[in-house]
VMD Tcl script that builds the backbone (N, CA, C; Angstrom):
set m [mol new atoms 231]
animate dup $m
set s [atomselect $m all]
$s set {name element resname resid chain x y z} {
  {N N MET 1 A 28.993 108.388 -8.146}
  {CA C MET 1 A 27.805 109.141 -8.898}
  {C C MET 1 A 26.423 109.408 -8.394}
  {N N ALA 2 A 26.071 108.037 -8.244}
  {CA C ALA 2 A 24.493 107.820 -8.243}
  {C C ALA 2 A 24.081 107.842 -6.573}
  {N N PHE 3 A 25.546 107.545 -6.047}
  {CA C PHE 3 A 25.431 107.445 -4.443}
  {C C PHE 3 A 25.362 108.689 -3.967}
  {N N ARG 4 A 25.727 109.750 -4.517}
  {CA C ARG 4 A 25.787 111.126 -4.188}
  {C C ARG 4 A 24.342 111.747 -4.404}
  {N N ASN 5 A 23.728 111.239 -5.210}
  {CA C ASN 5 A 22.502 111.783 -5.805}
  {C C ASN 5 A 21.345 110.788 -4.378}
  {N N ILE 6 A 21.591 109.914 -4.290}
  {CA C ILE 6 A 20.721 108.997 -3.156}
  {C C ILE 6 A 20.632 110.113 -2.175}
  {N N LEU 7 A 21.742 110.581 -1.375}
  {CA C LEU 7 A 21.993 111.178 -0.354}
  {C C LEU 7 A 21.567 112.795 -0.443}
  {N N ASP 8 A 21.748 113.100 -1.765}
  {CA C ASP 8 A 20.924 114.534 -2.331}
  {C C ASP 8 A 19.328 114.454 -1.650}
  {N N GLY 9 A 19.024 113.458 -2.645}
  {CA C GLY 9 A 17.647 113.313 -2.202}
  {C C GLY 9 A 17.229 113.033 -0.562}
  {N N ALA 10 A 17.977 112.409 -0.118}
  {CA C ALA 10 A 17.533 112.005 1.066}
  {C C ALA 10 A 17.982 113.578 2.437}
  {N N ALA 11 A 18.855 114.277 2.014}
  {CA C ALA 11 A 18.622 115.582 2.655}
  {C C ALA 11 A 17.524 116.286 1.814}
  {N N SER 12 A 17.109 116.130 1.045}
  {CA C SER 12 A 15.870 117.197 0.488}
  {C C SER 12 A 14.470 116.403 0.981}
  {N N PHE 13 A 14.898 115.018 1.338}
  {CA C PHE 13 A 13.424 114.482 2.323}
  {C C PHE 13 A 14.074 115.023 3.473}
  {N N GLY 14 A 15.084 115.029 3.834}
  {CA C GLY 14 A 15.090 116.011 5.816}
  {C C GLY 14 A 14.383 117.041 5.754}
  {N N ALA 15 A 14.760 117.717 4.730}
  {CA C ALA 15 A 14.253 119.420 4.575}
  {C C ALA 15 A 13.001 119.393 4.722}
  {N N ALA 16 A 12.535 118.763 3.593}
  {CA C ALA 16 A 10.668 118.536 4.090}
  {C C ALA 16 A 9.971 118.583 5.080}
  {N N LEU 17 A 11.094 117.305 5.690}
  {CA C LEU 17 A 10.029 117.058 6.804}
  {C C LEU 17 A 10.408 117.997 8.238}
  {N N VAL 18 A 11.765 119.112 8.355}
  {CA C VAL 18 A 11.906 119.851 9.120}
  {C C VAL 18 A 11.340 121.203 8.613}
  {N N THR 19 A 10.858 121.180 7.295}
  {CA C THR 19 A 9.925 122.125 6.625}
  {C C THR 19 A 8.472 121.952 7.377}
  {N N CYS 20 A 7.685 120.742 7.723}
  {CA C CYS 20 A 6.533 120.954 8.047}
  {C C CYS 20 A 6.645 120.585 9.531}
  {N N ALA 21 A 7.533 120.634 10.238}
  {CA C ALA 21 A 7.701 121.018 11.772}
  {C C ALA 21 A 8.056 122.051 11.789}
  {N N ILE 22 A 8.335 123.083 11.215}
  {CA C ILE 22 A 8.898 124.333 11.757}
  {C C ILE 22 A 8.033 124.646 11.242}
  {N N CYS 23 A 7.107 124.807 9.952}
  {CA C CYS 23 A 5.723 125.462 9.484}
  {C C CYS 23 A 4.965 124.832 10.222}
  {N N GLY 24 A 4.097 123.637 10.615}
  {CA C GLY 24 A 3.290 122.913 10.589}
  {C C GLY 24 A 2.557 122.897 12.389}
  {N N LEU 25 A 3.949 122.839 12.971}
  {CA C LEU 25 A 3.639 123.099 14.617}
  {C C LEU 25 A 3.191 124.159 15.101}
  {N N PRO 26 A 3.566 125.455 14.830}
  {CA C PRO 26 A 3.279 126.960 15.150}
  {C C PRO 26 A 1.805 126.933 14.694}
  {N N ALA 27 A 1.550 126.800 13.600}
  {CA C ALA 27 A 0.270 126.440 13.002}
  {C C ALA 27 A -0.746 126.492 13.713}
  {N N TRP 28 A -0.237 124.574 13.834}
  {CA C TRP 28 A -1.690 123.978 14.472}
  {C C TRP 28 A -1.578 124.291 15.839}
  {N N PHE 29 A -0.973 124.518 16.489}
  {CA C PHE 29 A -1.042 125.244 18.160}
  {C C PHE 29 A -1.464 126.643 17.504}
  {N N THR 30 A -1.973 127.290 16.995}
  {CA C THR 30 A -2.315 128.573 16.771}
  {C C THR 30 A -3.665 128.159 16.887}
  {N N VAL 31 A -4.090 127.184 15.812}
  {CA C VAL 31 A -5.551 126.894 15.360}
  {C C VAL 31 A -6.236 126.540 16.743}
  {N N VAL 32 A -5.388 125.355 17.521}
  {CA C VAL 32 A -5.959 124.929 19.229}
  {C C VAL 32 A -6.104 126.172 19.932}
  {N N ALA 33 A -5.254 127.172 19.897}
  {CA C ALA 33 A -5.305 128.368 20.479}
  {C C ALA 33 A -6.590 129.478 20.367}
  {N N VAL 34 A -6.600 129.185 18.867}
  {CA C VAL 34 A -8.075 129.935 18.369}
  {C C VAL 34 A -9.219 129.296 19.207}
  {N N ARG 35 A -9.413 127.759 18.783}
  {CA C ARG 35 A -10.460 126.930 19.259}
  {C C ARG 35 A -10.806 127.044 20.436}
  {N N ALA 36 A -9.678 127.105 21.489}
  {CA C ALA 36 A -9.624 127.548 23.096}
  {C C ALA 36 A -10.123 129.013 23.495}
  {N N GLU 37 A -10.194 129.817 22.138}
  {CA C GLU 37 A -10.483 131.106 22.923}
  {C C GLU 37 A -9.478 131.747 23.690}
  {N N ILE 38 A -8.436 131.644 23.204}
  {CA C ILE 38 A -7.161 131.664 24.081}
  {C C ILE 38 A -6.737 133.094 22.687}
  {N N ALA 39 A -6.177 132.764 22.086}
  {CA C ALA 39 A -6.187 133.824 20.871}
  {C C ALA 39 A -7.147 134.792 20.023}
  {N N PRO 40 A -7.108 135.256 19.562}
  {CA C PRO 40 A -8.218 136.398 18.898}
  {C C PRO 40 A -7.876 135.385 17.437}
  {N N ILE 41 A -9.504 135.729 16.715}
  {CA C ILE 41 A -9.844 135.087 15.547}
  {C C ILE 41 A -8.770 135.127 14.296}
  {N N TRP 42 A -8.619 136.349 14.681}
  {CA C TRP 42 A -7.475 136.657 13.157}
  {C C TRP 42 A -6.413 136.030 13.303}
  {N N ALA 43 A -6.175 135.505 14.678}
  {CA C ALA 43 A -4.312 134.404 14.507}
  {C C ALA 43 A -4.650 133.150 13.529}
  {N N CYS 44 A -5.824 132.913 12.856}
  {CA C CYS 44 A -6.216 131.651 11.951}
  {C C CYS 44 A -5.706 132.209 10.656}
  {N N ALA 45 A -6.015 133.707 10.271}
  {CA C ALA 45 A -5.293 133.597 9.005}
  {C C ALA 45 A -3.902 133.914 8.771}
  {N N ALA 46 A -3.183 134.253 10.038}
  {CA C ALA 46 A -1.864 134.103 10.119}
  {C C ALA 46 A -0.907 132.778 10.502}
  {N N ALA 47 A -2.356 131.475 10.840}
  {CA C ALA 47 A -1.724 130.465 11.065}
  {C C ALA 47 A -1.808 130.058 9.280}
  {N N GLY 48 A -2.872 130.088 8.717}
  {CA C GLY 48 A -2.976 129.450 7.231}
  {C C GLY 48 A -1.838 129.929 6.328}
  {N N GLY 49 A -1.454 131.439 6.573}
  {CA C GLY 49 A -0.386 131.762 5.932}
  {C C GLY 49 A 0.712 130.728 5.696}
  {N N LEU 50 A 0.846 130.556 7.229}
  {CA C LEU 50 A 1.926 129.895 7.354}
  {C C LEU 50 A 1.996 128.340 7.183}
  {N N GLY 51 A 1.053 127.937 7.328}
  {CA C GLY 51 A 0.542 126.458 6.783}
  {C C GLY 51 A 0.593 126.324 5.396}
  {N N ALA 52 A 0.290 127.202 4.533}
  {CA C ALA 52 A 0.439 127.481 3.159}
  {C C ALA 52 A 1.986 127.311 2.550}
  {N N ILE 53 A 2.751 128.448 3.317}
  {CA C ILE 53 A 3.999 128.280 3.234}
  {C C ILE 53 A 4.726 127.056 2.926}
  {N N GLY 54 A 4.336 126.718 4.414}
  {CA C GLY 54 A 5.229 125.471 4.417}
  {C C GLY 54 A 4.748 123.983 4.159}
  {N N ILE 55 A 3.378 124.452 3.541}
  {CA C ILE 55 A 2.915 122.936 2.168}
  {C C ILE 55 A 3.730 123.437 1.029}
  {N N ILE 56 A 3.980 124.542 0.489}
  {CA C ILE 56 A 4.416 125.226 -0.826}
  {C C ILE 56 A 6.131 124.397 -0.792}
  {N N LEU 57 A 6.939 125.161 0.337}
  {CA C LEU 57 A 8.126 124.312 0.579}
  {C C LEU 57 A 8.475 123.162 0.723}
  {N N ALA 58 A 7.573 122.165 1.646}
  {CA C ALA 58 A 7.716 121.073 1.700}
  {C C ALA 58 A 7.795 120.148 0.433}
  {N N LEU 59 A 6.568 120.785 -0.531}
  {CA C LEU 59 A 6.079 119.643 -2.197}
  {C C LEU 59 A 7.547 120.480 -2.650}
  {N N ALA 60 A 8.073 121.560 -2.813}
  {CA C ALA 60 A 9.358 121.476 -3.203}
  {C C ALA 60 A 10.812 121.228 -3.077}
  {N N PHE 61 A 10.524 120.422 -1.792}
  {CA C PHE 61 A 12.009 119.691 -1.211}
  {C C PHE 61 A 11.659 118.487 -1.654}
  {N N LEU 62 A 9.978 117.765 -1.501}
  {CA C LEU 62 A 9.751 116.675 -1.973}
  {C C LEU 62 A 10.057 116.411 -3.603}
  {N N ARG 63 A 9.764 117.399 -4.173}
  {CA C ARG 63 A 10.144 117.227 -5.819}
  {C C ARG 63 A 11.501 117.073 -5.817}
  {N N LYS 64 A 12.141 117.751 -5.543}
  {CA C LYS 64 A 13.802 117.823 -5.507}
  {C C LYS 64 A 13.962 116.474 -4.552}
  {N N GLY 65 A 13.640 115.805 -4.106}
  {CA C GLY 65 A 14.337 114.604 -3.297}
  {C C GLY 65 A 13.588 113.376 -4.245}
  {N N LEU 66 A 13.043 113.518 -4.715}
  {CA C LEU 66 A 12.130 112.208 -5.659}
  {C C LEU 66 A 13.524 112.660 -7.152}
  {N N ALA 67 A 14.027 113.789 -7.529}
  {CA C ALA 67 A 14.734 113.851 -8.499}
  {C C ALA 67 A 16.208 113.892 -8.122}
  {N N GLY 68 A 16.530 113.578 -6.938}
  {CA C GLY 68 A 18.020 113.558 -6.081}
  {C C GLY 68 A 18.883 114.783 -6.255}
  {N N VAL 69 A 18.015 115.803 -6.184}
  {CA C VAL 69 A 18.695 116.982 -6.112}
  {C C VAL 69 A 18.648 117.786 -4.670}
  {N N ALA 70 A 20.315 117.665 -4.378}
  {CA C ALA 70 A 19.929 118.648 -3.002}
  {C C ALA 70 A 19.429 120.054 -2.721}
  {N N PRO 71 A 19.047 120.241 -1.320}
  {CA C PRO 71 A 17.970 121.132 -1.109}
  {C C PRO 71 A 18.770 122.111 -1.592}
  {N N THR 72 A 20.006 123.087 -1.438}
  {CA C THR 72 A 20.067 123.928 -1.947}
  {C C THR 72 A 20.772 124.526 -3.377}
  {N N ARG 73 A 20.440 123.214 -4.245}
  {CA C ARG 73 A 20.668 123.139 -5.685}
  {C C ARG 73 A 19.860 123.221 -6.257}
  {N N GLN 74 A 19.905 123.666 -7.743}
  {CA C GLN 74 A 18.648 124.078 -8.458}
  {C C GLN 74 A 18.811 122.103 -9.248}
  {N N ARG 75 A 19.889 122.032 -9.742}
  {CA C ARG 75 A 19.834 120.646 -10.721}
  {C C ARG 75 A 20.878 119.935 -9.875}
  {N N ARG 76 A 20.623 118.160 -10.430}
  {CA C ARG 76 A 21.941 117.571 -10.173}
  {C C ARG 76 A 23.527 117.731 -10.391}
  {N N ARG 77 A 23.864 117.176 -9.111}
  {CA C ARG 77 A 25.293 117.444 -9.696}
  {C C ARG 77 A 26.078 116.402 -10.852}
}
mol reanalyze $m
mol bondsrecalc $m
mol representation Tube
mol addrep $m
């Protein structure tokens, strides 16, 4: 039973890493493009929104990982 919770927690930590990659990389490259004057300045707002969503999701997955909860569940099995 405890081994399952460890695996569920590891899956949640993995989901947090994937969330950071999916949301963080496009946001970072958008900021870099705006600084290089390739993208318009309003793109920073979209990058900020994507970054904020990514941070919220990553923190939620990290909280689940510390509690041993799978990413798709609300409670431990």
